[in-house]
matplotlib code that plots the C-alpha trace (Angstrom):
import matplotlib.pyplot as plt

x = [74.1, 76.4, 80.1, 81.4, 83.0, 80.2, 78.3, 80.9, 80.3, 83.3, 84.3, 84.9, 88.7, 89.6, 89.1, 90.2, 93.7, 93.5, 92.4, 95.6, 97.8, 96.8, 97.1, 100.3, 102.3, 102.5, 105.0, 108.0, 107.8, 110.4, 112.7, 112.3, 112.7, 116.0, 118.5, 116.9, 115.8, 120.3, 121.3, 117.7, 118.3, 121.7, 121.1, 123.3, 123.4, 122.2, 118.8, 117.2, 117.6, 116.0, 113.4, 112.3, 112.5, 110.1, 107.3, 107.3, 107.6, 104.3, 103.1, 103.5, 102.2, 99.2, 98.3, 99.1, 96.1, 94.1, 94.0, 94.4, 90.3, 89.9, 88.7, 88.9, 86.4, 84.1, 84.1, 83.4, 86.4, 85.4, 85.2, 88.0, 90.6, 88.7, 89.5, 93.2, 93.3, 92.8, 94.6, 97.6, 97.5, 97.6, 100.0, 101.8, 102.0, 102.9, 106.4, 106.7, 106.1, 109.5, 111.7, 114.4, 115.5, 112.7, 110.3, 111.0, 110.6, 107.2, 105.6, 106.7, 105.9, 102.2, 101.6, 103.2, 100.7, 97.7, 99.6, 97.4, 94.4, 95.4, 96.8, 96.5, 92.5, 92.6, 93.7, 90.5, 88.5, 89.5, 89.1, 85.4, 84.9, 86.5, 86.7, 88.1, 90.6, 91.8, 95.9, 94.6, 93.1, 95.6, 97.8, 96.1, 96.1, 100.0, 100.8, 99.3, 101.3, 104.5, 103.3, 102.8, 106.1, 107.9, 105.0, 107.8, 110.8, 109.1, 107.4, 111.0, 112.5, 110.3, 109.8, 113.7, 113.1, 110.5, 110.4, 109.9, 106.8, 105.5, 106.3, 104.6, 101.7, 100.9, 101.5, 98.6, 96.8, 96.3, 96.0, 93.0, 91.3, 91.8, 89.8, 86.8, 86.5, 86.8, 84.4, 82.1, 82.3, 83.3, 80.2, 81.6, 82.1, 79.1, 82.1, 81.8, 82.1, 81.5, 83.0, 81.2, 84.1, 87.7, 89.1, 93.0, 93.5, 93.3, 97.0, 97.7, 93.9, 95.5, 98.9, 97.9, 96.6, 100.1, 99.0, 98.5, 102.1, 104.0, 102.8, 102.9, 107.0, 107.5, 106.1, 108.9, 111.2, 110.1, 108.8, 113.1, 114.2, 111.5, 111.7, 114.9, 115.6, 113.1, 114.8, 117.8, 118.0, 119.0, 122.2, 122.8, 122.0, 124.4, 127.4, 127.5, 128.4, 130.9, 132.5, 131.9, 132.6, 132.6, 128.8, 125.9, 122.3, 119.7, 118.6, 115.6, 113.7, 116.2, 114.7, 111.3, 111.4, 112.9, 110.7, 107.6, 108.1, 107.3, 104.7, 104.1, 105.5, 102.2, 100.2, 101.3, 101.8, 98.3, 97.5, 99.8, 98.7, 94.9, 97.3, 100.1, 98.3, 99.4, 102.1, 104.2, 104.5, 105.0, 108.3, 109.6, 109.1, 110.9, 113.5, 115.0, 115.2, 117.6, 119.0, 120.2, 120.6, 123.6, 124.2, 124.8, 128.4, 128.9, 126.9, 128.6, 132.2, 129.3, 128.6, 125.7, 123.2, 123.6, 123.7, 120.6, 118.3, 119.9, 118.4, 115.2, 114.8, 115.0, 112.2, 110.1, 111.3, 111.9, 107.1, 105.7, 106.0, 104.0, 100.4, 100.1, 101.5, 98.8, 96.9, 97.3, 97.7, 94.2, 92.6, 93.8, 92.7, 89.6, 87.0, 85.3, 89.2, 90.3, 91.2, 93.5, 94.8, 96.2, 96.4, 99.0, 100.8, 101.4, 102.9, 105.0, 106.7, 106.8, 108.6, 111.2, 111.6, 112.8, 115.2, 116.4, 116.8, 118.4, 121.4, 122.0, 123.0, 125.6, 126.8, 128.1, 130.9, 132.0, 131.2, 132.0, 129.9, 129.2, 129.1, 126.5, 123.2, 124.8, 122.7, 119.8, 119.4, 119.2, 115.1, 114.3, 116.2, 113.9, 111.3, 112.1, 112.2, 108.6, 106.8, 108.2, 105.2, 101.8, 104.8, 104.4, 101.1]
y = [103.6, 106.1, 105.3, 107.6, 109.9, 110.6, 111.0, 113.1, 117.2, 118.1, 121.0, 119.0, 118.0, 120.9, 122.6, 120.1, 119.9, 124.7, 124.4, 122.1, 123.5, 127.7, 126.1, 124.1, 126.4, 127.5, 124.6, 126.3, 130.3, 130.3, 128.1, 130.1, 133.7, 132.5, 134.0, 137.1, 136.5, 134.8, 138.2, 139.6, 137.4, 136.4, 132.6, 130.1, 128.0, 125.0, 127.0, 125.8, 122.2, 123.9, 125.8, 122.7, 120.5, 122.5, 122.3, 119.1, 118.4, 120.6, 118.3, 115.7, 116.4, 117.8, 114.4, 112.7, 114.3, 114.2, 110.5, 109.9, 112.2, 110.3, 114.4, 113.2, 110.7, 112.3, 115.8, 116.7, 116.7, 120.4, 121.7, 120.7, 121.9, 125.4, 125.6, 124.5, 126.2, 129.9, 129.0, 128.1, 132.1, 133.0, 131.0, 131.9, 135.6, 135.2, 134.7, 138.2, 139.2, 136.7, 138.6, 134.9, 131.5, 130.2, 132.4, 132.0, 127.9, 128.5, 130.0, 126.8, 124.3, 125.8, 126.4, 123.1, 121.7, 123.4, 121.8, 118.2, 119.0, 120.2, 117.6, 114.1, 116.1, 116.8, 114.0, 112.0, 114.3, 112.9, 109.4, 110.0, 111.8, 108.3, 105.0, 104.4, 105.9, 107.6, 106.9, 109.6, 112.3, 111.7, 112.4, 116.0, 116.4, 116.1, 117.5, 120.2, 120.4, 119.4, 123.1, 124.8, 123.1, 125.3, 128.4, 130.4, 129.9, 131.5, 134.7, 134.8, 134.3, 137.7, 139.6, 139.5, 143.9, 143.9, 143.1, 139.2, 140.6, 140.4, 136.4, 135.5, 137.0, 136.6, 132.9, 133.5, 134.7, 132.5, 129.8, 132.1, 131.8, 128.5, 127.0, 128.9, 127.6, 124.3, 124.9, 126.8, 124.8, 120.5, 119.3, 115.5, 113.0, 110.1, 107.8, 109.6, 106.8, 108.9, 108.0, 107.4, 108.1, 108.5, 105.1, 104.5, 100.9, 102.4, 102.6, 98.5, 97.6, 99.5, 97.6, 94.2, 93.7, 93.0, 94.2, 97.8, 97.2, 96.8, 99.8, 102.3, 101.4, 101.3, 105.5, 106.0, 104.9, 107.0, 109.8, 109.5, 111.0, 114.0, 116.6, 116.0, 116.7, 119.5, 121.1, 120.9, 121.9, 125.2, 123.8, 121.2, 124.5, 126.3, 124.3, 123.9, 127.5, 127.2, 124.3, 126.1, 130.1, 130.8, 129.8, 132.0, 131.4, 132.4, 129.7, 130.5, 130.5, 126.6, 126.0, 126.2, 125.1, 121.6, 121.0, 121.8, 119.1, 116.8, 117.7, 117.1, 113.3, 113.1, 113.7, 112.2, 109.2, 109.2, 108.3, 105.4, 104.3, 103.3, 100.8, 99.8, 99.9, 102.5, 99.9, 99.7, 102.9, 104.0, 101.9, 102.5, 105.3, 105.3, 102.8, 105.7, 108.2, 105.2, 105.7, 109.9, 109.2, 106.4, 109.0, 112.0, 112.5, 113.0, 115.8, 118.8, 117.5, 117.4, 120.4, 123.1, 121.9, 117.8, 119.0, 120.9, 118.0, 114.8, 117.5, 117.6, 114.3, 113.7, 116.7, 114.3, 111.2, 111.9, 112.4, 110.8, 108.1, 110.5, 110.4, 106.5, 105.2, 107.2, 105.7, 102.0, 103.3, 104.4, 101.6, 98.9, 100.3, 100.2, 102.1, 103.6, 104.7, 105.7, 108.9, 108.6, 106.0, 108.5, 110.5, 108.2, 106.9, 110.9, 110.7, 108.9, 109.3, 113.2, 111.7, 110.5, 113.7, 114.8, 112.4, 112.3, 115.8, 116.3, 112.6, 114.2, 117.5, 115.6, 114.5, 117.8, 118.1, 114.8, 113.3, 115.7, 118.1, 115.9, 112.7, 113.6, 113.0, 109.0, 108.9, 110.0, 106.8, 104.4, 104.5, 104.6, 101.0, 100.2, 101.3, 98.9, 95.8, 96.6, 96.7, 93.3, 92.2, 94.1, 94.4, 90.2, 90.0]
z = [79.6, 79.3, 80.8, 83.6, 81.3, 78.8, 82.2, 83.5, 82.5, 80.7, 83.2, 86.5, 85.6, 84.1, 86.8, 89.6, 87.7, 87.4, 91.3, 91.6, 89.7, 91.2, 95.3, 94.7, 93.9, 97.4, 97.2, 95.8, 96.5, 99.9, 97.3, 94.5, 96.6, 99.1, 97.0, 97.9, 101.6, 102.2, 102.4, 104.1, 107.3, 106.7, 105.9, 104.8, 101.5, 103.9, 104.1, 101.0, 102.3, 106.0, 104.1, 101.5, 105.0, 106.3, 104.1, 103.6, 107.8, 107.5, 105.0, 106.3, 110.0, 108.3, 106.6, 109.1, 110.6, 108.0, 107.6, 111.8, 111.1, 107.8, 106.8, 103.6, 103.4, 106.3, 105.1, 101.7, 99.9, 97.7, 101.1, 102.8, 99.6, 99.6, 103.4, 103.5, 99.6, 101.6, 105.1, 103.4, 101.1, 104.4, 105.3, 102.9, 102.8, 107.0, 105.0, 104.9, 107.8, 109.1, 111.0, 111.6, 109.9, 112.7, 111.5, 107.9, 108.6, 110.9, 107.9, 105.6, 108.3, 108.3, 104.5, 104.3, 106.0, 104.4, 101.4, 103.0, 102.7, 98.8, 96.7, 98.1, 98.5, 94.6, 94.0, 96.0, 93.9, 90.2, 91.8, 92.8, 89.3, 87.5, 88.2, 85.1, 83.2, 86.2, 85.5, 82.3, 85.3, 87.7, 84.6, 84.4, 88.1, 88.6, 85.6, 87.1, 90.3, 88.7, 87.0, 90.0, 92.2, 89.2, 88.8, 91.4, 89.0, 86.3, 88.6, 90.1, 86.6, 85.1, 87.8, 89.0, 88.3, 91.0, 94.8, 95.6, 98.0, 94.9, 94.0, 97.3, 96.9, 93.9, 94.3, 97.7, 94.7, 92.6, 95.8, 96.6, 93.1, 93.0, 96.1, 95.5, 91.2, 93.2, 95.4, 93.9, 90.0, 91.2, 94.2, 95.1, 92.8, 92.1, 92.9, 95.9, 99.0, 102.5, 105.9, 109.0, 111.7, 112.9, 111.8, 113.4, 112.7, 108.3, 108.4, 109.3, 106.9, 104.1, 104.1, 104.9, 100.6, 98.8, 95.5, 97.7, 99.3, 95.7, 94.7, 97.7, 98.1, 95.0, 94.9, 98.0, 95.7, 93.7, 96.4, 97.0, 94.3, 93.3, 95.6, 96.2, 92.8, 92.1, 94.8, 93.5, 90.1, 90.6, 92.1, 89.6, 87.3, 89.7, 89.8, 86.0, 85.5, 87.9, 86.0, 83.0, 83.3, 80.7, 80.6, 81.3, 81.4, 83.6, 86.9, 87.8, 84.1, 83.1, 86.1, 85.5, 82.3, 83.8, 86.3, 84.2, 81.5, 84.3, 83.7, 79.6, 81.1, 83.6, 80.8, 77.9, 81.3, 81.3, 78.0, 77.5, 81.1, 78.7, 76.9, 78.8, 82.1, 84.7, 86.9, 84.1, 83.0, 86.7, 85.9, 82.6, 83.5, 87.3, 85.5, 83.3, 86.2, 87.7, 84.8, 85.1, 88.9, 87.6, 84.1, 86.6, 88.1, 83.9, 83.1, 84.5, 81.4, 78.6, 76.0, 77.4, 74.8, 76.0, 80.2, 78.6, 77.4, 79.8, 82.6, 80.7, 80.7, 83.7, 84.6, 82.4, 84.1, 87.5, 87.7, 85.3, 87.5, 90.1, 88.9, 87.8, 91.0, 92.7, 90.0, 91.2, 95.1, 94.5, 92.4, 95.6, 98.2, 99.6, 98.5, 102.1, 103.6, 99.5, 100.8, 103.7, 102.0, 99.2, 102.5, 104.1, 101.3, 100.2, 104.4, 104.6, 100.6, 102.3, 105.1, 103.3, 100.8, 104.0, 104.8, 101.5, 101.7, 104.5, 103.7, 100.0, 102.4, 104.5, 101.9, 100.7, 103.9, 102.0, 98.4, 95.4, 94.4, 91.0, 92.7, 95.3, 92.5, 92.5, 96.0, 94.8, 92.7, 95.5, 95.9, 92.5, 93.1, 95.9, 93.9, 90.9, 92.9, 94.7, 91.6, 90.3, 91.7, 90.2, 86.3, 87.2, 87.4]

ax = plt.figure().add_subplot(projection="3d")
ax.plot(x, y, z, "-o")
ax.set_aspect("equal")
plt.show()
């Protein structure tokens, strides 16, 4: 009998990956154009944290709605993905109509809500096609998320002579293309188990399993660091320029490079997981990222070549574990609520990112700039402790 990899059409995974990349380019579109928004709307420097948190908050509320009503388990995931991609593109474009900080935040909040039907639903679609080799498949999928997240920074770097609105138009156009392509080319997977009605006990049901809890809490520790690091990459680069007045580099371009490097780590981690197992790869990457957090105070006193190499290693490690955590979560979740389990874990994880972003923003008044990133180590440390059960097993 053929394996599922042999029987799955070859275009399925590349289509999901490309659609995920295209649609998640909406995520940091606001961050990429923030330098233009600050003078136009007379914003303070704290606007970065607020814009990022608005997207995360919208995503959290969206994932809670999707989880409570088990939307990705009851309805065709491809159709859900398409609807949310089109809606997300429209909400992203509403940024062009903003008149003040409140309307900017509303536009980013609504975009985040729509992303709840894109990122976790994309993982659900991949899981419906891959019972074995899921870690490898999700490695490509989260790698696409990383590229999509970084892509607005690249757009900003190559369109610096153009108006910032072009970045918003381009990311919305990509989202539309991604949603249409996935719906047209990716039917429901052969391993999909359809739910029949909302399950309001799903949250309690999935967290009763010890292995699921270990994977989920490891993921939560990872999320404390991930999006805060991504949001602060331009800040880290800007701080280095302040400490080294004779140095110059393109901050948007290097921001893209550091964040996008993680996509390679996601793919490599997927292949390594086939030999070592997803739990071990997630644990190892989280440990490397933990060390990077601890070494961060010395980051601003080293030569530029060392600084850039360190940031690239951090950018690789900070997200390499993400697809493997999602793999372990999916493998330990009950089949009939697998999509809901992924959505719930994503929701809690992204709630943690808001706490982390606002916490580090608060530290700016009390802690020297070069020492603030030490506090990102809290998440990886707790995540490593939670993962011990899966590693020893």
